ZATITOR-944555 format. One record per residue: residue in three letters; x, y, z of N, C-alpha, C in turn. Coordinates in steps of 0.05 Angstrom, whole numbers, plus 5000, padded with zeros to 4 digits. Layout:
<rs>
ALAXYZXYZXYZ
...
</rs>
This chain:
<rs>
UNK501749765000500049995000501850265000
UNK501150434983502750684980502250865005
UNK504550985014504651155037503451415029
UNK501651525045500351785040502252005050
UNK502352215035503752455044502252605065
UNK503452685087501852835107500653085095
UNK498453155106497053405098498553645105
UNK497953875093498854145099497854205128
UNK499454355142498554445170496054615167
UNK494354575187491854735188492255005204
UNK494455015217494655255236496655445224
UNK496655475198498155685184496355855167
UNK497056095161495356275144496856285117
UNK495356185097496356215069494956415054
UNK496156635046494756865034495656895005
UNK493756874985494556914958495057214953
UNK497157274939497757564934499657564910
UNK500757804904502557824881505157954891
UNK507257864877509957964884511558004859
UNK512358254854513758324828512358204803
UNK509658254804507858164782507357874780
UNK508257724799507857434799505857344820
UNK504157154814502357044835503956874854
UNK503456934879505056784901503156734925
UNK504156564942502656524968504556624990
UNK503256785008504856875032503956705055
UNK505856575069505256395091506156525118
UNK504156535136504656645164504056425183
UNK505856405203505656195224505456305251
UNK502956305263502656415290504056265312
UNK504555985305505955825326508855905329
UNK510056015309512856115312514955925301
UNK514155705289516155535278517355655253
UNK515755805239516755965216516956245227
UNK519356345234519556605248518856855230
UNK519256835204518557045185516756935164
UNK514857105153513157015131514756905108
UNK513656695095514956555072513356605048
UNK514856655025513556684999513756414985
UNK511556304975511556064959510856144930
UNK512456044910512056134884512655894864
UNK511855914839512555714819510955454826
UNK512455224823511354974826510154914854
UNK511155074873510155044901507155114903
UNK506355304886503455374886501755144879
UNK502554984860500854754852500954524873
UNK503454474883503654254902502254294927
UNK502154544938500954614961497854514962
UNK496654544939493754474937493354174936
UNK495454014933495253734929495953584954
UNK497053724975498153594999495753595019
UNK493953405017491453385032491353145050
UNK493552985053493552735069492352505056
UNK491252535031489852325018491152234993
UNK493652334988495052274963497852174969
UNK498851984953501551894954503352064936
UNK505952004937507852134920506852104891
UNK506251874884505551804857502951944849
UNK501151954868498552104863499252404855
UNK500952524872501652804869503152844843
UNK504952654838506352664812504552654788
UNK502652484788500752454764499052714762
UNK498152824785496553054783498053304775
UNK500653324783502353554773502753524744
UNK503153284733503653254704501053334689
UNK498753254701496353344687496053654687
UNK496553764709496254054710498154214692
UNK500554084686502554194670502554114641
UNK500253994634499753914605501253664597
UNK501853504614503053224607506153254610
UNK507353474617510253484621511153294642
UNK513153134635514052924654515353054680
UNK514552954701515853044727516852784744
UNK519252784750520352544765519152534794
UNK518552284802517652254830519752354851
UNK522252324844524452434861524252724865
UNK523352884843523053164846520653244863
UNK518553074862516353124880517053064908
UNK518452854912519552804940521153034952
UNK522953134934524653344942523053604950
UNK521053674933519453904940517953874966
UNK516953634972515453584997517353565019
UNK519753465015521853485035522553765044
UNK522553935025523354215029521054355046
UNK518554295038516254405053516254295081
UNK516954045085517153925112519254055129
UNK521654105117523754225132523054535140
UNK521154645124520354915128517754905148
UNK517154675160514954625179512354725168
UNK511854655142509254715130507354455128
UNK508554235132507053975131506553865158
UNK504053755163503453625188504853355191
UNK507253355194508953125196509953065223
UNK511452855227512552795253514653025260
UNK516253115241517853325245516653575256
UNK514353655245512853875255511753815282
UNK510553595287509353515312511353515335
UNK513753425331515753425352516353715358
UNK516853885338517554165344515254305358
UNK512754245350510354365363510154275394
UNK510754025397510653925425512854075443
UNK515154115431517154265446516354555451
UNK515254695432514354965435512154985456
UNK510254805454507854805472508954765501
UNK510654565506511754525531513154765543
UNK514854895527516355125536514355375543
UNK512255395526510455605530508655575556
UNK507955325558506355255584507655325609
UNK510255335609511755395634511855685639
UNK511055855621511156155626508856235643
UNK509356455657507156555676505856795662
UNK506656905641505357135629505157095600
UNK503257225588502757235559503657515550
UNK506057535538507257775529505957875504
UNK505658145502504358275479506058205454
UNK504658105433506058025409506058235387
UNK504358435391504158645368505358925379
UNK506258945402507459185411509759255394
UNK509759515383511959585365511359535336
UNK509159365331508459305302505659405298
UNK503759325315500959395311500259655327
UNK501859735345501359965360504060045375
UNK504360295385506860365400507560195422
UNK510160155427510959965448511960125475
UNK511660395472512560555495509960665508
UNK509560655535507160745547506561035542
UNK508561205541507961485536507061555508
UNK507361365489506561385463503761235459
UNK503561005473501060845471498660965483
UNK499061085507496761215521495461415503
UNK496761615492495461815475494561695448
UNK495861475440494861355414492261215420
UNK491761075441489260955447487061175452
UNK487861375467485861615471485061735443
UNK486961755426486461875400484361705385
UNK484261445388482461265376479761315390
UNK479661325415477161375428475961645422
UNK477561845417476662105409475262125384
UNK475261895368473761895343470761895347
UNK469761835373467061825378466661925406
UNK464562085409463862195435460762125442
UNK460362085468457662035475456561735469
UNK454061695468452861445463450161485452
UNK449061295438446461305426444361365447
UNK442161515440440161585459438961335472
UNK438561115456437360865466438960755489
UNK441560815492443060695514443760885538
UNK442661135535443061315556441961225584
UNK443561255604442661185631442360875635
UNK443360725616443160435617445860325624
UNK445960105641448359965648448959775625
UNK451359775614452259615593453459355605
UNK452459115597453458865606455358735586
UNK455358805561456958665541457258855517
UNK459558835504460258975479461558795459
UNK460958845435462458705414464258925401
UNK466758875397468659045383470258915362
UNK471459045343472858925323475458815334
UNK476958655318479658585324481458635300
UNK480458785280481958865256484059065266
UNK486159125247488359305256487059555268
UNK488259665289487259895303486760145287
UNK488760195268488460435252486160405232
UNK485760155222483660095203480860115216
UNK480560015239477960005252477560215273
UNK479160415273478960615297476460725303
UNK474860815283472260925287470260725301
UNK470360475292468560275303469560175331
UNK472260165334473260115363472160345381
UNK472260585372471560815389468560775397
UNK466860715378463960675383463560445405
UNK465160245404464760015423465660095450
UNK467960235453469060285480468060555492
UNK466960735477465960965489463460915507
UNK462060725500459560655516460160515542
UNK462560435547463260305571465360455589
UNK466060695579468160835593467660925621
UNK465060945627464461025656464160785674
UNK464460535664464060305680466760265697
UNK466460085718468660015734468359715741
UNK468759535721468359255724470559135742
UNK469658935758471558795774472358545759
UNK470758445742471358225726470658255696
UNK472358165678471858175648472057915636
UNK469957815625470157565608470757655580
UNK473157605571474157685545474057465525
UNK472357485505472157275484473357385459
UNK474457205444475757285418476257055400
UNK476657105375476956905355479756775357
UNK479756515359482356355357482656275329
UNK484056425315484256405284485156135276
UNK486956005291488155745283487655525304
UNK485755575321484955375342483255165326
UNK484254925325482754715308482154455321
UNK483654385342483254125356481154145378
UNK480554365388478454395410476854645403
UNK474454655415472754895409473855155422
UNK475155125445476055365459478855325472
UNK480155535477482855535490482755745511
UNK483455665535483655845559486655845568
UNK487356065581490056075592489956185621
UNK491856095636492056205665494056435665
UNK495256495642497356705644496156975647
UNK497557155660496957435661497957545635
UNK496357775626496957885600498658155606
UNK500958175590502658395595502658565570
UNK502258815571502559005550504359235558
UNK504959425541506459665550504959815571
UNK502359785575500859915595500759775622
UNK502159545623502259405648501259115648
UNK500459015669499858725672496858685681
UNK495358535667492658475674492558195685
UNK491458165710491257905723489157735712
UNK489857485705487757285697487057135723
UNK484357085725483256935747483956625744
UNK486356565755487456295749485556085761
UNK484656135785483055925798480355855781
UNK479156085770476856035755477455885729
UNK479755965716480555825692480955535698
UNK482455475718482855195723480355035730
UNK478555175746476055035753474554965727
UNK474455145708472955095684474354885667
UNK476954885666478354675650477954405661
UNK477754395689477154135701474654015694
UNK472554195690469754135685469254025657
UNK471054085638470654035609472753845598
UNK471953715576473653515562475753675544
UNK477753535535479653665517478453745490
UNK476153615482474853695458473653975460
UNK472854045485471654295490473654525494
UNK475554445513477654635520480354505515
UNK482054635500484654545491486454475516
UNK487954265516489654195539492054395544
UNK492654545523494754755525493855015516
UNK495455235519494555505513496355625493
UNK497755475475499555585456498055765436
UNK495455725432494055905413493756185422
UNK494456245446494256505457496856665452
UNK499056525445501656635442501756875423
UNK500656835400500957025379498157115368
UNK496157085383493357155375492657445382
UNK491857585362491357885368488657955376
UNK486757765374483757835377483357935407
UNK484757825427484357905455486458155461
UNK488758125449490758325455489858615450
UNK488458665428487658925420485459015441
UNK483758835450481558925470482958995497
UNK485058845504486158905530487359185532
UNK488359275510489559545510487459755518
UNK485059735506482859915513481959875542
UNK481759625550480759565579482859685599
UNK485359645594487459775610487260075610
UNK486860195587486760495585484460595601
UNK482060455599479760555613479360475643
UNK480460235648479860125677482360065692
UNK484660125681487160065696487659775701
UNK488559725725488959435732487159345753
UNK484759455753482959395776480859175770
UNK481459015751479658795743481158535739
UNK479858315742481158055735479857955709
UNK481357775696480557695668479857395666
UNK478057325651477557065640477957065611
UNK480256995599480857015571480056755556
UNK478356785536477256545520477556585490
UNK479256395480479356405449477356205438
UNK476056265419473756105408474755995379
UNK474855725377475555595351473155575333
UNK473255415312471255375293469055175301
UNK466555265295464355065298463554945273
UNK465154975251464154905224463654605221
UNK465254445235464854145232462254055244
UNK460954215261458354125273456154315265
UNK456854505246454854725239452054625232
UNK452054395217449454305206448254065224
UNK449654015246448653795263446753905286
UNK446954155292445454255315444254535308
UNK442354625324441054885318442255115335
UNK444155055352445555275368447955125382
UNK449755275391452155145403451555005429
UNK449555085444448854965469448154665468
UNK447454585442446654295437449054115432
UNK451354245428453754075422454653935449
UNK455053665446455753505471457953635487
UNK457553675514459453795531459454095531
UNK458054225513458154515513456654655535
UNK454554515546452854625568454654645591
UNK456554465597458354485620459954745619
UNK460954805594462655015588461155295593
UNK458755295582457155535583456255595615
UNK455555375628454655415656457155495673
UNK459455405665461955475679462555775675
UNK462155875651462556165646460556335662
UNK457956245664455956385677456656405707
UNK458056185719458856185746461056405749
UNK462756425731464856645733463456915732
UNK461456955715460057215713458557285738
UNK457457075752455957115777453357285772
UNK452457415793449857545789449957845797
UNK452457945799452658235803453358365776
UNK451458425760451758505735453458775731
UNK453058945752454359205750457459175754
UNK458458955763461258915767462658725746
UNK461158665725462158485706461658585678
UNK463558535660463358625633464158405614
UNK462758345594463458155573464258305549
UNK466658255538467658375513468258155493
UNK467158195469467657995446469158145425
UNK471558045419473258175397472957995372
UNK471458115353470857945329470858115305
UNK471157995282470658125256468457965242
UNK467358065221465057945208466057815181
UNK464857885160465457755133468357805123
UNK469457595112472057595099471757495071
UNK472157675052471457615024473857665005
UNK473857534984475957574964477957344962
UNK479857354945481757134940483457074965
UNK483957264981485557215005484357035025
UNK481557005022480056845040478756605025
UNK479856555001478956284988476856324966
UNK476056574961474056614939475456654912
UNK474056574891475156614864474556894857
UNK472457014866471757284857473057494875
UNK473557734863474657944878472458044899
UNK473358174920471458274941469258454929
UNK469958614910467958794901465458654888
UNK466058404878463758234867462058104888
UNK463058094911461657954933460458154954
UNK461258404952460858594972457858624980
UNK456158654962453358704967452058464983
UNK452658214973451457984986452657935012
UNK455258005016456457985043455258165063
UNK454758405053453558615070450758525080
UNK449258405060446658305066446658085088
UNK448657895084449257695103449757815130
UNK451658005131452258125156449758255169
UNK448158385153445658515164443858315178
UNK443658075165441857875177443057765202
UNK445657735204447057655228446657875250
UNK447058125243446958345263443858355273
UNK442058315256439358315264438658105284
UNK439757855280439257625298440657685324
UNK443057805324444657865347443058065364
UNK442058265350440658495365438058385378
UNK436758175366434458065378435057855399
UNK437757795402438557595421437757315414
UNK437457275388436457015379438656835367
UNK439756675385442056505376441256285355
UNK438756195357437856005337437556135308
UNK436556375307436556495281439356575270
UNK441056655288443756715281445156465269
UNK444656245283445955995275444855895247
UNK442055945245440855845220441756005196
UNK442356265200443356435178445956355169
UNK447856275188450256175181450055915167
UNK448255735175447855475163446755525134
UNK445055715130443855765103446255835084
UNK448055975092450356065074452655875077
UNK452555675095454755505102457355655107
UNK457055885120459256055126460956135101
UNK459456175079460756255054462556495056
UNK461656675073463156935075465156945097
UNK465856705108467956685128467756875151
UNK465556865164465157025189466756915211
UNK469257035216471156915235470156935263
UNK468157115268467257145295464856965301
UNK464256775283461856615285461556475312
UNK463556325320463456165347463356365370
UNK464956585369464956775390462356895395
UNK461056995372458457125374456256915383
UNK456356675373454356475382454556415412
UNK457056395421457556365450456356595466
UNK456956845457456057075470452857075472
UNK451557005451448657005451447656775470
UNK449156555472448256355492448456475521
UNK450656625526450956725553449056955558
UNK448257105538446457335543443457265545
UNK442857005537440256885541437957065532
UNK438057155506435957315494436057605498
UNK438057705512438558005517438658155490
UNK437358385488437458535463439858705462
UNK440758745437443158895431442659125411
UNK444659305408444459525391447059555375
UNK446559605350448959635332449959925335
UNK452259945341453760215346455060315322
UNK456160135305457660195281458159955265
UNK458659995240459259785219461159885197
UNK462959745187464659835165465959605151
UNK467159675128468559475112471459585107
UNK473359425108476059505098476759345073
UNK477659515052478459395027481459375024
UNK482459135019485459105014485859074985
UNK486759274972487059274943489159084933
UNK491359034948493458854939492358564934
UNK490458474951489458214949486558204938
UNK485458444931482558474923480758334941
UNK481458374968479658244989478758455009
UNK476858375026475758575044474758425070
UNK474558585092473658485118471658685128
UNK469458575141467558745153467758725184
UNK466958925197467058925227465059115239
UNK464459075263462059215275462559255305
UNK461059445315460759485345458059465355
UNK457659325376454959295389455059315418
UNK452759375430452659405459450159275469
UNK450359155492447959005504447559125532
UNK445359265537444859385564443559165581
UNK443859195608442359035626439459085624
UNK437858905631434958935630433658965657
</rs>
């Protein structure tokens, strides 16, 4: 029996783009095995699409020859290309798994989660970062009339680049600036979390603005309550994930260090999307949801839920054949349907809208938003802002929004 070539890693980001007029793939690795982004070009573009764990060297050889119009390719050359990809830690092989195990073990021993985007996504000096965050908040003043004199229990904010989403970030955080929460449940997209539905960490979060304490006892209690399928047994997915990091900057700026954190990364629900009508029906999920409710407690004025999500991701960068401009109107309509369900607090309608489109528009905040709706139990929300960012280089686009949920 022919040996199958291991599949491509699922925890890397492969972005179609152009370089010096040539179509290339840009590979980014949040795990850190590939320290700098890698450009794949030429024959590598074709072979990447064939490494799916279901083909042998001979299968890949035959398919490459077909794609190249019958030009003969030696099996030794195919082996060499795959070997090079393996050495670069792009393949889900024993080589990769051993290195990942080493990195995970090393990271698990750390006590803090250090900021990964300081100096790149925002200033790394406190005397520059503080006015920078304030300048973002100054893009919006006050709050909608419907929210006046109401206690806000939860907000949805973007996790797109701060400069790109600054007006929508401002709308999200201006409505909570007068609060003084003792506890924050921080939910965000785990972009490469694939083996479990969620990832928690006991690490404190460190940014140039200081250190935010994680409620380690509560995290450990929740991890003990749930299976590895629900909560990942390690926290490596937090290491280079930005969806929580951006929110923490605003929380520190507004509330200092007077709150404790429950940090939750949410992975994909896609594999069970059509099996259930809402996430609470997934086996084991009710224990997780009830555990988060215990953390929140019943003192609503001292607790805040923050969800860092983006909405539709369209265009070649995100797997579509069409440019974002061709998909923009239908993606906006899909977003409107999701936002309507969210504002009605209807997790079943939200879930069914994603089922209807089979997440065609790559809503990366799907699982985070669905979990939020489960926790809010029908509470009504308000859209504060919505926008799209167009990336001309890849003909792709991302949408994002801000929402607020007052206590009832």
